[in-house]
Structure formats: structure tokens, C-alpha cells
C-alpha positions as CSV (number, residue, x, y, z in Angstrom):
1,S,0.0,0.0,0.0
2,I,1.2,3.5,-0.7
3,L,-1.3,5.4,1.4
4,P,1.1,6.3,4.2
5,S,3.8,7.4,1.7
6,V,1.2,9.5,-0.2
7,V,0.2,11.3,3.1
8,F,3.8,12.0,4.1
9,L,4.8,13.2,0.6
10,A,1.7,15.4,0.2
11,A,2.5,17.1,3.6
12,F,6.1,17.5,2.5
13,K,5.0,19.1,-0.8
14,L,2.6,21.4,1.0
15,L,5.4,22.6,3.3
16,L,7.8,23.1,0.4
17,H,5.0,25.2,-1.3
18,R,4.6,27.3,1.9
19,Y,8.4,27.9,2.2
20,T,9.1,28.6,-1.5
21,N,5.7,30.1,-2.6
22,L,6.1,27.9,-5.7
23,D,3.0,26.0,-7.0
24,D,5.0,23.5,-9.2
25,I,6.9,21.2,-6.8
26,V,9.1,18.4,-8.2
27,V,10.6,15.9,-5.7
28,G,12.8,12.9,-6.5
29,M,12.0,9.5,-5.1
30,P,14.0,6.3,-5.2
31,V,12.1,3.3,-6.7
32,M,13.2,-0.3,-6.6
33,V,13.4,-1.6,-10.2
34,R,14.0,-5.2,-11.3
35,P,14.2,-5.0,-15.1
36,G,12.6,-8.3,-16.1
37,Q,12.0,-11.7,-14.4
38,K,15.6,-12.8,-15.0
39,F,16.8,-10.3,-12.4
40,A,14.2,-11.2,-9.7
41,A,16.6,-13.4,-7.8
42,E,19.7,-11.2,-8.3
43,V,21.3,-9.5,-5.3
44,G,22.2,-5.9,-6.0
45,Y,21.3,-2.2,-6.1
46,F,18.4,-1.9,-8.4
47,I,17.2,1.6,-7.5
48,N,16.2,4.3,-9.9
49,M,15.3,7.9,-9.1
50,V,11.9,9.2,-10.4
51,P,10.7,12.8,-10.5
52,L,7.3,13.4,-8.8
53,R,5.8,16.6,-10.1
54,T,2.7,18.1,-8.4
55,R,0.9,21.5,-8.7
56,V,0.3,22.3,-5.1
57,G,-1.0,25.9,-5.1
58,G,-4.6,27.1,-5.7
59,A,-7.8,26.4,-3.9
60,S,-7.8,22.6,-4.1
61,R,-8.9,20.5,-1.2
62,L,-6.7,18.1,0.7
63,G,-8.4,15.1,-0.8
64,D,-7.7,16.5,-4.3
65,L,-4.0,17.0,-3.4
66,L,-3.8,13.4,-2.0
67,R,-5.3,12.0,-5.2
68,D,-2.9,14.0,-7.4
69,V,0.1,12.9,-5.4
70,Q,-1.0,9.3,-5.4
71,G,-1.6,9.4,-9.2
72,T,1.7,11.0,-9.8
73,M,3.5,8.5,-7.6
74,L,1.8,5.5,-9.3
75,D,2.6,6.9,-12.7
76,A,6.2,7.4,-11.8
77,I,6.5,3.9,-10.4
78,A,4.9,2.5,-13.6
79,H,7.6,4.3,-15.6
80,S,10.5,3.8,-13.2
81,S,12.5,1.6,-15.5
82,Y,13.5,4.6,-17.6
83,P,17.1,5.3,-16.4
84,F,17.2,8.5,-14.5
85,E,20.9,9.0,-15.5
86,L,19.9,8.9,-19.1
87,M,17.3,11.6,-18.4
88,L,19.9,13.7,-16.6
89,D,22.4,13.3,-19.5
90,T,19.8,14.5,-22.0
91,L,18.9,17.5,-19.7
92,R,22.6,18.3,-19.0
93,T,23.3,19.1,-22.6
94,K,20.5,21.7,-22.5
95,Q,20.8,23.0,-18.9
96,G,24.5,22.6,-18.0
97,T,23.6,21.7,-14.4
98,K,24.2,18.6,-12.3
99,N,20.5,17.8,-11.8
100,A,18.0,19.9,-13.7
101,V,15.0,17.8,-12.6
102,F,14.9,18.3,-8.8
103,Q,16.9,19.5,-5.8
104,V,14.7,17.8,-3.1
105,N,14.2,14.1,-2.6
106,Y,11.8,11.9,-0.6
107,A,12.0,8.3,0.4
108,Y,9.6,6.1,2.4
109,Q,11.0,2.9,3.9
110,N,9.0,-0.2,4.9
111,F,5.5,0.2,3.7
112,I,2.7,-0.8,6.1
113,S,-0.9,-1.8,5.5
114,D,-3.7,0.8,5.1
115,S,-5.4,-0.7,8.1
116,S,-2.3,-0.3,10.3
117,F,-1.9,3.3,9.1
118,A,-5.5,4.1,9.7
119,A,-5.4,2.6,13.2
120,L,-2.7,5.0,14.4
121,S,-3.9,7.0,17.4
122,Q,-4.5,10.7,17.0
123,G,-2.1,11.5,19.9
124,Q,0.9,9.6,18.5
125,S,3.9,11.7,18.5
126,I,6.2,12.1,15.5
127,S,9.9,11.9,15.9
128,V,11.7,14.4,13.6
129,K,15.4,14.8,13.5
130,N,17.9,16.3,11.2
131,V,21.0,14.6,9.7
132,T,23.7,17.2,8.8
133,E,24.9,15.4,5.7
134,I,23.9,14.9,2.2
135,G,23.2,11.4,0.9
136,P,25.8,9.6,-1.2
137,E,23.6,9.9,-4.4
138,G,24.2,13.6,-4.5
139,Y,20.9,14.1,-6.4
140,S,19.6,16.8,-4.1
141,D,20.3,19.4,-1.4
142,L,17.4,18.5,0.8
143,G,16.0,15.1,1.5
144,L,13.2,13.7,3.6
145,E,13.2,10.0,4.6
146,I,10.3,8.4,6.4
147,F,11.0,5.1,8.3
148,D,8.2,3.1,9.8
149,Q,9.0,0.6,12.6
150,D,5.9,-1.2,13.9
151,A,3.7,1.8,12.9
152,V,6.0,4.3,14.7
153,F,7.2,6.8,12.1
154,N,10.6,8.4,12.2
155,V,11.4,11.3,10.0
156,H,14.9,12.1,9.0
157,V,15.9,15.2,7.2
158,R,19.1,15.3,5.2
159,Y,20.4,18.6,4.0
160,N,23.4,20.3,2.5
161,P,24.9,22.4,5.3
162,E,26.5,24.7,2.8
163,L,23.0,25.8,1.7
164,Y,20.9,25.5,4.9
165,Q,21.6,26.5,8.5
166,E,20.8,23.9,11.1
167,R,18.4,26.3,12.9
168,A,16.4,26.7,9.6
169,I,16.2,22.9,9.2
170,E,15.1,22.5,12.8
171,R,12.3,25.0,12.2
172,F,11.4,23.2,9.0
173,C,11.2,19.9,11.0
174,Q,8.9,21.5,13.6
175,H,6.6,22.9,10.9
176,Y,6.5,19.4,9.2
177,A,5.6,17.7,12.4
178,A,2.9,20.3,13.1
179,L,1.5,19.8,9.7
180,L,1.4,16.0,10.0
181,E,-0.2,16.2,13.5
């Protein structure tokens, strides 16, 4: 089920919209890709980055945003076998930048069932912490990772300390937790 991931991503995009005042938000997401049945039993790193583009602004309702985010996520997963590096190579020739697609990424680890997600208590606290390093992929300057462990969610924020001050990221984390609650 992708319901929890959709909720966390929609909240992230709403917060990015509020911080940047941009309506068109593109976030990168890693997707596990096994190209064909012959690779099903192989051990290895079969991850591809996919861009998730959503128009957040306007007077749309939360339900509409959740449906848009879910549709975008499912579409990106369906097309996830297209190599992200090939997309970047094509765009680099036009843009001249390292990553012309997105500067923010999102990852959700260990999907849980819809019923477990729906059964979470209203009073459950959310653990938000920052990690003052950028991931090894180097695809973005700001990253949000959601980890669920027995329906307890931990939110990790990765950021480039050359671009963001720790205090600003702490405030971002507080706003994200408030939005989720």
C-alpha cells in the first residue's frame, strides 16, 4: 500500500510550497526496479530515481491533493524503468547543471498496510530529527526520509549544510511535524 507514503509526501510538498511560494513542486523519489524476471533473484542495487511533479497551489482540497500525489506516484512507479541517469544526461546538454530535474528528494521505507496506518492513534507523536549530511547519491540538497517501525514513524531530514543552516532545518522539521499532526 502506498497510502502512508502519499500522506507524508503530500504534507512535504505542502510545506515546500509554503516555504518557497512555488506552485509547481518536483521531488525525486527512489524506486526499486527489477528489469525483467531474469533479475528477480539477483542481489544488487536496483534503484532508480523518479521525479514526482505536483501542482500544489490554488484552492484545491486536501483530498484532491492526495489523489494528485497518489496518481503522480503510481505513474512514476509504472515508468520507473527509464534510467534517471539517461534523463539527466539529456537535460545536462540543455541545462548545463548537475540535476536539472529536482533539488529535493523523498524516500519512504518499509510500507505498512492501510489498516495499520488508519489505526494510528491521534495522539501519537512524530519523531523528527535532522542529519547534517547529504546522501551519497548527491541528487539533491534537501532530503526527507520516512522510516516506519511497527507503525512508529521516524522522519529524517538530510540537507546540505552549505545551503541550509541547522536552525532553519530544525524550524522546517517543527513545521512538518505540526502539519502532520
